[in-house]
C-alpha positions in Angstrom: 10.4 97.9 5.1 8.2 99.7 2.6 8.8 103.1 4.3 12.5 102.7 3.7 12.0 102.9 -0.1 9.4 105.7 -0.4 11.9 108.5 -0.9 14.0 106.5 -3.3 11.1 105.4 -5.4 9.7 108.9 -5.7 13.1 110.1 -6.9 12.8 107.8 -9.9 10.0 109.8 -11.4 12.4 112.5 -12.4 13.6 113.1 -16.0 15.0 110.2 -17.9 18.3 111.9 -18.1 18.8 112.0 -14.3 22.6 111.8 -13.8 23.8 108.3 -12.9 25.7 109.8 -9.9 22.4 111.2 -8.6 20.8 107.8 -8.9 23.7 106.3 -6.9 23.2 109.0 -4.3 19.5 107.9 -3.9 20.6 104.3 -3.7 23.1 105.1 -0.9 20.3 106.7 1.1 18.0 103.7 0.5 20.8 101.2 1.6 21.5 103.3 4.7 17.8 103.3 5.6 17.7 99.5 5.1 20.7 98.7 7.3 19.8 101.2 10.0 16.4 99.4 10.3 18.1 96.0 10.2 20.4 97.0 13.0 17.5 98.1 15.1 15.5 94.9 14.4 18.6 92.7 15.4 19.1 94.9 18.5 22.8 95.2 17.7 23.1 98.3 19.8 20.7 97.4 22.6 21.6 98.2 25.3 25.2 98.7 24.1 26.9 98.2 20.7 27.8 94.5 20.2 31.5 94.2 20.0 33.0 92.0 17.3 36.7 91.4 17.3 38.8 89.9 14.5 42.3 88.6 13.8 44.2 87.8 10.7 43.2 84.7 8.8 45.6 81.7 8.3 48.3 82.4 5.8 47.1 79.6 3.4 43.9 81.5 2.8 45.3 84.8 1.7 47.9 86.2 -0.7 51.4 87.0 0.7 51.5 90.6 2.2 54.4 91.8 0.1 52.6 90.6 -3.0 49.4 92.5 -2.0 51.4 95.7 -1.5 53.3 95.3 -4.7 50.2 94.6 -6.7 48.2 97.5 -5.3 51.1 99.9 -5.7 51.5 99.0 -9.3 47.8 99.6 -10.4 47.3 102.2 -13.0 47.0 105.6 -11.4 48.9 104.7 -8.3 52.1 106.4 -7.3 54.2 103.2 -7.1 55.0 103.7 -3.4 53.4 102.3 -0.2 51.1 104.7 1.5 51.9 105.2 5.2 48.4 104.1 6.3 48.7 100.6 4.6 49.3 97.8 7.1 52.8 96.3 7.0 51.6 92.8 7.9 48.3 90.9 8.4 48.7 91.2 12.2 48.2 95.0 11.8 44.6 94.3 10.5 43.4 93.1 13.9 40.8 95.2 15.6 37.2 95.4 16.8 33.9 97.2 16.3 33.7 100.3 14.1 37.4 100.0 13.2 36.4 97.8 10.4 35.7 100.7 8.1 39.1 102.3 8.5 40.8 98.9 8.2 39.1 98.2 4.9 39.5 101.6 3.3 43.0 102.5 4.6 44.8 99.4 5.9 44.1 96.8 3.2 46.2 97.7 0.1 43.9 96.0 -2.4 40.6 96.7 -0.7 39.7 93.0 -1.3 38.7 91.3 1.9 37.7 87.8 3.0 35.7 87.6 6.3 35.6 84.1 8.0 33.9 83.0 11.1 32.0 80.2 12.8 28.3 80.2 13.5 27.4 83.1 15.8 30.9 84.7 15.4 29.4 88.0 14.4 30.0 88.1 10.6 26.7 89.7 9.9 27.2 92.3 12.6 30.7 93.0 11.2 29.4 93.4 7.6 26.6 95.7 8.7 29.1 97.9 10.6 31.2 98.0 7.4 28.3 98.9 5.1 27.1 101.6 7.4 30.6 102.9 8.0 31.3 103.1 4.2 27.9 104.8 3.7 28.7 107.4 6.3 32.0 108.2 4.7 30.4 108.3 1.3 27.6 110.6 2.3 29.6 113.0 4.4 32.5 113.3 2.0 33.4 117.0 1.2 33.8 115.9 -2.4 30.2 114.7 -2.6 28.6 111.2 -2.5 29.2 110.5 -6.1 33.0 110.1 -5.6 32.9 106.5 -4.3 31.0 103.3 -4.8 27.8 102.5 -2.9 28.3 99.3 -0.7 25.5 96.8 -1.3 25.3 93.4 0.4 24.4 90.5 -1.9 23.3 87.2 -0.2 25.1 84.5 -2.2 22.6 81.8 -1.3 20.4 82.9 -4.2 23.1 82.7 -6.8 23.7 79.6 -9.0 27.1 80.1 -10.7 26.4 77.3 -13.2 23.4 79.1 -14.6 24.2 82.9 -14.3 27.3 84.9 -14.3 27.9 87.1 -11.2 27.5 90.4 -13.0 24.1 89.5 -14.4 23.0 88.1 -11.1 24.0 91.2 -9.2 22.2 93.4 -11.7 19.1 91.3 -11.2 19.3 91.5 -7.5 19.7 95.3 -7.6 16.7 95.7 -9.8 14.6 93.4 -7.6 15.6 94.9 -4.3 15.6 98.5 -5.5 12.9 98.6 -8.2 13.8 101.9 -9.8 17.1 100.4 -10.8 15.2 98.3 -13.3 14.3 101.4 -15.2 16.3 102.5 -18.3 19.6 104.2 -17.6 20.3 107.6 -19.1 20.6 107.4 -22.8 24.3 108.0 -23.0 24.9 104.6 -21.3 23.1 102.7 -24.1 20.1 100.3 -23.9 20.7 99.0 -20.4 18.9 99.5 -17.1 20.2 101.5 -14.2 21.5 98.5 -12.3 23.8 97.5 -15.1 24.9 101.1 -15.6 25.9 101.5 -11.9 27.8 98.2 -12.0 29.5 99.2 -15.3 30.6 102.5 -13.9 32.0 100.9 -10.7 29.4 102.7 -8.6 28.6 99.5 -6.6 30.9 98.1 -4.0 30.0 94.4 -3.8 29.7 92.8 -0.3 29.2 89.1 -1.1 27.8 87.4 2.0 27.5 83.6 2.7 29.9 81.8 0.3 29.3 78.7 2.4 25.7 78.7 1.3 26.7 77.9 -2.3 26.5 74.1 -2.7 29.9 72.5 -2.3 30.2 71.2 -5.9 29.7 74.8 -7.2 32.2 76.7 -5.0 35.3 76.4 -7.2 33.3 77.7 -10.2 31.7 80.4 -8.0 35.1 81.7 -6.8 36.4 81.7 -10.4 33.3 83.6 -11.5 33.8 86.2 -8.8 37.5 86.7 -9.8 36.4 87.1 -13.4 33.6 89.5 -12.8 35.5 91.5 -10.1 39.2 91.3 -11.0 42.0 93.0 -9.3 41.3 96.7 -9.0 37.7 96.1 -7.9 37.1 96.4 -4.2 35.1 93.5 -2.9 34.2 91.8 0.4 33.5 88.1 0.6 32.2 86.3 3.8 32.0 82.6 4.6 31.2 80.4 7.6 33.9 78.0 8.7 34.1 75.2 11.2 31.4 72.9 9.7 31.7 69.3 8.6 33.1 69.3 5.1 34.5 72.8 5.4 33.0 76.0 4.2 36.2 77.9 3.4 36.5 78.8 -0.3 38.5 76.2 -2.0 40.5 78.8 -3.9 41.8 82.2 -3.0 40.0 85.4 -3.9 42.6 87.2 -6.0 44.3 89.9 -4.1 42.5 89.2 -0.9 43.4 90.0 2.7 41.6 88.0 5.3 40.3 88.0 8.8 38.4 85.8 11.2 35.6 87.3 13.2 34.8 86.5 16.8 32.6 88.1 19.6 
């Protein structure tokens, strides 16, 4: 794992006024190295790529589709019309494998997604495909890698929503997992570290994994905290296990979410 961060760490030794977009670019490379290594360790593509299929989640777990379209179309900066690539119903989100990147970026109007599945259903494989797919688009964009947010997976098992707000916890995780992000941000962003600056400039796309690992009494507070820290207009992915005694499905809806259930 150490080798994955060598290039990223050496880049932090540059001038203090290194552009935040350049810092995000180095982060994207580090995250890609991390997940490419993880996929190899898990042998996801050995001998052939593991296929994960998904279908639309039950209606009671997601917002109505017309509401999602209307909400996304009315965001500031939007044209007020429904783009042709948007799905016309939850059923049109069904797919498998590498399609997940296109579904998330093009088919889901709000780019807010809930991923549900039982044990061994392939949620982690699906999330890894999504992260790597988003990174590929980000780093091969003709407009340059600074034009979109860097997808970062945050394991929710380490978050206690009663003691720390989501924003502060994500910044702490970023600084811990990618040590150069604990260094001061460029002066124009104030007296904050690089992790807070990236989050504040929406240069991080949050992939929140394992909602079911939050203790049951804290889940309602956790989902409210997620909606508060990442309101409508912020792309976000939230995953949770289902099918256990007591239920692991979030007790409230993630605002503006589309949903799908994963399966091998």
